[in-house]
Structure formats: C-alpha cells, structure tokens
C-alpha positions in Angstrom: 0.0 0.0 0.0 3.0 2.3 0.1 2.8 5.2 -2.5 5.5 7.4 -4.0 5.6 10.6 -2.0 7.1 12.9 -4.6 4.0 13.4 -6.7 0.2 12.7 -6.3 -1.0 11.7 -9.8 -4.7 12.0 -8.9 -4.4 15.7 -8.3 -3.5 16.1 -12.0 -7.0 15.1 -12.9 -8.6 17.4 -10.4 -6.5 20.3 -11.6 -7.5 19.6 -15.2 -11.1 19.3 -14.3 -11.1 22.6 -12.4 -9.3 24.6 -15.1 -11.5 23.0 -17.8 -14.7 24.1 -16.1 -13.4 27.7 -15.5 -12.4 28.0 -19.2 -15.7 26.5 -20.2 -17.4 29.3 -18.2 -15.3 32.0 -20.0 -16.2 30.5 -23.4 -19.8 30.2 -22.5 -19.9 33.9 -21.6 -19.2 34.6 -25.3 -21.0 31.7 -27.0 -24.2 31.4 -24.8 -24.2 27.7 -25.8 -26.3 25.8 -23.2 -24.8 22.4 -22.5 -26.8 19.2 -22.2 -26.2 15.5 -21.7 -29.3 14.0 -23.2 -32.1 15.8 -21.3 -29.9 16.7 -18.4 -28.9 20.4 -18.4 -25.4 21.4 -17.3 -26.3 25.0 -17.5 -25.9 25.5 -13.7 -22.4 24.0 -13.9 -21.2 26.4 -16.5 -23.0 29.4 -15.1 -21.2 28.9 -11.8 -17.9 27.9 -13.5 -16.0 30.8 -11.9 -16.3 29.0 -8.5 -13.8 26.4 -9.6 -11.0 29.1 -9.4 -11.3 28.7 -5.6 -10.5 25.0 -6.2 -7.3 25.8 -8.1 -6.2 28.2 -5.3 -6.9 25.5 -2.7 -5.1 22.8 -4.7 -2.1 25.2 -5.0 -2.0 25.7 -1.2 -2.4 22.0 -0.6 0.6 21.1 -2.7 2.8 24.0 -1.6 2.4 23.1 2.1 3.1 19.4 1.6 6.9 19.7 2.2 6.3 21.6 5.4 3.6 19.1 6.5 6.2 16.3 6.0 8.6 18.3 8.2 6.0 18.5 10.9 5.2 14.7 10.7 8.5 13.2 9.9 11.2 15.7 11.0 12.6 16.1 7.4 14.3 19.4 6.6 11.9 22.3 5.9 12.1 23.8 2.4 14.6 26.7 2.1 12.9 30.0 1.4 15.3 30.9 -1.5 14.6 27.5 -3.1 10.9 28.0 -2.7 11.0 31.4 -4.4 13.2 30.1 -7.2 10.9 27.2 -8.0 7.9 29.5 -8.1 9.7 32.0 -10.3 10.9 29.2 -12.6 7.4 27.8 -12.9 5.4 31.0 -13.3 7.4 33.8 -14.9 8.7 32.5 -18.2 5.3 31.4 -19.6 3.4 34.3 -18.0 5.8 37.0 -19.3 5.8 35.5 -22.8 2.0 35.3 -23.0 1.6 38.8 -21.5 4.1 40.4 -23.9 2.7 38.5 -27.0 -0.8 39.7 -26.1 0.4 43.2 -25.6 2.4 43.5 -28.9 0.2 41.3 -31.1 -3.3 42.2 -29.9 -3.5 45.2 -27.6 -1.3 47.6 -29.6 -2.3 46.6 -33.1 -6.0 46.8 -32.2 -5.7 50.1 -30.4 -7.2 48.7 -27.2 -5.7 51.4 -25.0 -7.3 54.8 -24.7 -4.1 56.6 -23.6 -0.4 56.0 -23.3 -0.6 56.4 -19.6 -3.0 53.6 -19.3 -0.9 51.4 -21.6 2.2 51.8 -19.5 0.3 51.3 -16.2 -1.4 48.1 -17.5 1.8 46.5 -18.8 3.8 47.5 -15.7 1.2 46.2 -13.2 0.9 43.0 -15.1 4.6 42.4 -15.2 4.7 43.0 -11.4 1.6 41.0 -10.6 0.0 44.1 -9.0 -2.8 44.7 -11.6 -5.5 43.4 -9.3 -5.1 46.5 -7.1 -6.6 48.9 -9.8 -9.9 48.7 -11.6 -8.7 49.6 -15.0 -5.9 47.0 -15.0 -7.9 44.3 -13.3 -11.4 44.5 -14.8 -10.9 46.5 -18.1 -7.4 45.2 -19.1 -7.0 44.0 -22.7 -4.2 41.6 -21.6 -6.5 38.8 -20.6 -9.0 38.7 -17.7 -8.0 35.3 -16.5 -4.6 36.3 -15.3 -5.8 37.7 -12.0 -5.8 34.3 -10.5 -2.1 34.0 -11.1 -1.5 37.4 -9.6 -3.3 36.4 -6.4 -1.3 33.2 -6.2 2.0 35.1 -6.7 1.0 37.6 -4.0 0.3 34.6 -1.8 3.7 33.0 -2.7 5.5 36.0 -1.3 3.9 35.4 2.1 3.8 31.6 2.0 7.1 30.8 3.7 6.0 33.1 6.6 2.6 31.4 6.7 4.2 28.0 6.6 6.5 28.7 9.5 3.6 30.0 11.5 1.6 26.9 10.8 4.6 24.7 11.8 5.2 26.4 15.1 1.6 27.2 16.2 -0.9 25.8 13.7 -4.0 26.6 15.7 -3.0 30.2 16.4 -1.8 30.8 12.8 -5.0 29.4 11.4 -7.1 31.6 13.8 -5.2 34.7 12.8 -5.7 34.0 9.1 -9.4 33.1 9.5 -9.9 36.2 11.6 -8.4 38.5 9.0 -10.3 36.8 6.3 -13.8 36.7 7.9 -13.3 40.2 9.3 -12.5 41.6 5.9 -15.3 39.7 4.3 -17.8 40.8 6.9 -16.7 44.4 6.3 -17.1 44.0 2.5 -20.6 42.6 2.8 -21.7 45.2 5.4 -20.1 48.3 4.0 -19.9 47.9 0.3 -22.5 47.9 -2.5 -20.1 46.7 -5.2 -17.8 43.7 -4.5 -15.9 43.7 -7.8 -12.6 44.9 -6.4 -12.7 42.9 -3.2 -14.3 39.5 -3.9 -11.1 38.0 -5.3 -8.4 39.8 -3.3 -5.8 37.8 -1.4 -7.4 38.6 2.0 -10.7 37.0 0.8 -8.9 33.7 0.1 -7.2 33.2 3.4 -9.8 30.7 4.5 -9.2 28.8 1.3 -5.5 28.8 2.3 -6.2 27.5 5.8 -8.3 24.6 4.4 -5.7 23.8 1.8 -3.0 23.7 4.4 -5.1 21.6 6.8 -5.7 19.2 3.9 -2.0 18.8 3.4 -1.4 18.1 7.0 -4.2 15.5 7.1 -2.9 13.9 3.9 0.6 13.3 5.3 -0.9 11.7 8.5 -3.3 9.5 6.4 -0.4 8.5 4.1 1.6 7.3 7.1 -1.3 5.4 8.6 -2.0 3.7 5.3 1.4 2.2 5.1 1.6 -1.4 6.2 -2.1 -2.1 6.6 -3.6 -5.4 5.4 -5.2 -5.9 2.0 -8.6 -6.3 3.5 -8.3 -3.1 5.5 -6.9 -1.4 2.4 -10.2 -2.1 0.5 -12.2 -0.6 3.3 -9.9 2.4 3.4 -10.3 2.9 -0.4 -14.0 2.4 -0.1 -14.4 5.1 2.6 -12.2 7.5 0.6 -14.3 6.9 -2.5 -17.5 7.5 -0.6 -16.0 10.8 0.8 -15.1 11.9 -2.7 -18.6 11.1 -4.0 -20.3 12.9 -1.1 -18.0 16.0 -1.5 -18.8 16.1 -5.2 -22.5 15.8 -4.6 -22.5 18.6 -2.1 -20.4 20.7 -4.3 -22.8 20.3 -7.2 -25.7 21.2 -4.9 -24.0 24.4 -3.8 -23.2 25.2 -7.5 -26.9 24.9 -8.3 -27.7 27.4 -5.6 -24.9 29.7 -6.7 -26.1 29.5 -10.3 -29.5 31.0 -9.3 -27.9 34.3 -8.3 -29.1 37.3 -10.2 -26.8 40.1 -11.1 -23.1 40.6 -10.3 -23.7 41.9 -6.8 -25.6 38.9 -5.6 -23.3 36.5 -7.5 -20.2 38.0 -5.7 -21.9 38.3 -2.3 -22.9 34.6 -2.4 -19.5 33.7 -3.7 -17.9 35.3 -0.6 -20.5 33.8 1.8 -20.3 30.3 0.4 -16.5 30.3 -0.2 -15.7 28.3 3.0 -18.2 25.6 2.0 -16.9 25.4 -1.5 -13.3 25.2 -0.1 -14.3 22.3 2.2 -15.8 20.4 -0.7 -12.7 21.1 -2.9 -10.4 20.1 0.0 -12.3 16.9 0.6 -11.9 16.0 -3.1 -8.2 16.7 -3.0 -7.7 14.7 0.2 -9.8 11.7 -0.7 -8.9 11.2 -4.3 -5.4 9.7 -3.7 -6.8 7.1 -1.3 -9.8 6.1 -3.4 -10.5 2.9 -5.3 -8.3 2.2 -8.3 -10.8 3.0 -11.1 -11.2 6.5 -9.7 -7.5 6.9 -9.2 -6.8 5.8 -12.7 -9.5 8.2 -14.1 -7.9 11.1 -12.3 -4.2 10.1 -12.5 -3.0 8.9 -15.9 -0.7 9.9 -18.7 -3.3 12.1 -20.3 -4.2 14.1 -17.2 -0.5 14.4 -16.4 0.2 15.9 -19.8 -2.8 18.2 -19.6 -1.9 19.2 -16.1 1.6 20.1 -17.3 0.2 22.6 -19.8 -2.8 23.7 -17.7 -1.3 27.0 -16.4 -0.5 28.3 -19.9 -3.8 27.0 -21.2 -5.5 29.0 -18.4 -3.6 32.2 -19.2 -4.3 31.9 -22.9 -7.9 30.7 -23.2 -9.8 33.9 -22.3 -7.7 36.1 -24.7 -8.3 33.6 -27.5 -12.0 33.5 -26.7 -12.4 37.3 -26.9 -10.1 37.8 -29.9 -11.8 35.1 -32.1 -15.0 37.2 -31.8 -13.1 40.3 -32.5 -11.8 38.7 -35.7 -15.2 37.3 -36.7 -14.0 33.7 -36.5 -16.0 31.5 -37.2 -18.3 33.3 -39.7 -21.8 33.8 -38.5 -25.1 34.4 -40.2 -26.3 37.1 -37.8 -24.6 40.1 -36.2 -24.9 38.6 -32.7 -25.0 34.9 -33.1 -24.8 34.2 -29.4 -27.9 36.3 -28.8 -29.7 34.8 -31.8 -29.0 31.3 -30.6 -27.2 30.4 -33.8 -26.3 26.8 -32.9 -23.9 26.0 -35.7 -21.8 29.1 -34.9 -22.0 28.4 -31.2 -20.7 24.8 -31.6 -17.9 25.8 -34.0 -16.9 28.7 -31.9 -16.8 26.7 -28.7 -14.6 23.9 -30.2 -12.3 26.5 -31.8 -11.8 28.2 -28.4 -10.9 25.0 -26.7 -8.7 23.7 -29.6 -6.8 26.8 -30.3 -6.1 27.5 -26.6 -4.9 23.9 -26.1 -2.6 24.1 -29.1 -1.1 27.4 -28.1 -0.6 26.1 -24.5 1.4 23.2 -25.8 3.6 25.5 -27.9 4.2 27.9 -25.0 4.9 25.1 -22.6 7.4 23.1 -24.7 8.9 26.0 -26.8 9.2 28.6 -24.0 8.5 27.6 -20.5 10.5 24.4 -20.3 13.5 25.5 -22.3 13.7 28.7 -20.3 13.3 26.7 -17.1 16.2 24.4 -18.0 18.4 27.4 -18.9 17.6 29.0 -15.5 18.5 25.7 -13.8 21.8 25.6 -15.5 22.6 29.2 -14.6 21.6 28.6 -11.0 23.7 25.4 -10.8 26.7 27.2 -12.2 26.3 30.1 -9.8 26.0 27.8 -6.8 29.1 25.9 -7.9 31.1 29.2 -8.1 30.1 30.3 -4.6 32.8 29.7 -2.0 31.9 27.0 0.6 
C-alpha cells in the first residue's frame, strides 16, 4: 500500500477538471451555448464555473504546504525560502511573461485597445509586477487577458507563503485563527459596508480561509499517508471504499452548492454569495483533494493517468491563454456567423464551431508555450543557477 511521495497523480486530474470548467465558463460567456447531456442540463455547472477558481487556489496551497507538512510529521528538513521562491519563479514567470508580452504586442497595440499612453504603461507595468489586481482599469478592463488575475493572487500569496508555513509549523491553531480572523473580518466588512464587490471578492485577504483549508488538507494527507502504510489488504479495500465515498459525497454537495450559486441574479448577488459560500466550496474542494489519492483504483486511474499528467503540465499556460483567445476570435469574426450577434440569436452551428475552436486553439497554443518557451527557459535557468552555486565559496 505504500505510495510514492514525490507526486500525487490523482491531483493532476482534479487540476485539469477545475481549469476545464473555468475555461468553459469564459467561453460560455461569449457563446451562450447551453450544454446538455441528453435531457440533463449542465447550465448550472457552466454558469457557476468561476467558483472552480477557488479549487485551483486550494489545490495550490495543498501542494505548496506538503513539504512543510512532512517536516511536521517526519522531521525532514523544511524547504529553504530561497529555493521556494526560485521554484515558483521558474514555474510561473517564463510562460506568463511570454503570454503577456505577446498579447500586448500582437493584440492590444495593433488593435488600439488602450485609450491613452498612460493607461498602456500602467497596464503593462502592473501585469509584469503582478499588481494589476489593485486597480480597476488594469484588473477588470485590461486587454491583456482577464483570467490572469488568479495567477496574480497566487503570486502575491507566494511572497507570504514561507512566513505562513513557519507560523503553521510552530503554532498551527494560532496561525489558522489569525488567518481566518483576518479573512472573515475583511469579508464581513465587505458585505456590510460595500455595494459593489468587484474589487474585493477575489483579493488575497478574501482567500485566506481557502489557504487554511488547503494547508489543513496537506497536514491531514501526510498523516493519512503514514497510517495507510503497512495495513492489510482487507483493511486497504475498506480504506479505499471510505475515501471513494467521501469523494462522492463532496462532489454531490459541491454540485448542490453550485446549483444554488447559479440561481444568483446580477453581479452583486453573485459576488456576495461567492464570498459567503466560499468556506463551504473550499471544504468540498479540500475533501476532493484529500480523498482522491486514497480512493478505489478505477477513480484513481481516471484522475491520474498519462493524459491528465500531460494536460496538467500545460494547464497553467492554457488557463492564461484561453480567455484572450475567446475574446479575440469574436473580434476577428471567427468563425463566420449568419447574424450580427450569433450568441444572442442562438445560432447553434456558430455556437458549436466557436466553442470547439476556443478549446482547440487554446490547447494548441498552450502546448507551444509550454514546450517551446516555459520548459527550455526553465532548463536554462536551472543551468545558470547550478553554475552560480558551484562558483560560490563554501
């Protein structure tokens, strides 16, 4: 029953599922294509697709804290802060900078999407420094891709994560209470004092409860992993059955919550409910992440396999690209439509072609960016870092 600790394959599948549904939501915003499986409508799932961003944030925290959770449980050395920052830089910056600059020079400038030079400079500068979520014009109205805000929030969290991790290691209950207090206090102020939640619903402070649940999931995973080692085959089947049942229950509750969220009317109610339900969504996502690696083999193979591993490897670049592709295809009039507003007219052939083109082009571009830019640059950075470390005196 012993499993490899370096990687959790099942989480590849969850990551792919989360990012697929978020991208489906962004494409649906432009196509208005209502999805069905037979007579079963998936409209509620796509209408509330933005909620799955919370799952990606939780999954990131879960995986980031795992090395510290192993230190707490096994006494292994804690990650070095410099190494942590380097790994995040290597993973994030090459692809993100490339996509941002290509969007700026190939779309924003040629199509005159800036109304002033000052706004142009501000938008590019804040995107390159991951600070664009602090300003309405660079966050909501940017022509550089609306989906990038998630990465900005994650990077802002990365800067604090070693400090958060040390606090969780030394005094987990106290650290969790501080983070939850800050989060719930800020959220309560938002709901009580504000009439528009656009600039606050997805700020880092409003995700601290998601961070706590993700970190708690990592700690629980390490303890469950240790307990599973050496158990009998019969007990293993019971263990896997219980984990599969927990996964199914969490998925069922999540879908029920999404149905409620999808009934929200107007942006104010949508964002208010999103803040209020966020801890419940996070608990569901956390249970999915925690139970999937211990579940029955068919579920584990469905989530963790070569296809999901490949898609998980390109998922970040796909996520950064897809919304820009979605908007620019409509700007270019691709594919051709019979009516001026084919989404409003319910022009089904156009809706179908457009949806498949958005998915396909975004996926193809993500593969190119990952294997032609991100990974070669990452290897180059590794070589430079290795050489620099070798040259340093002992």
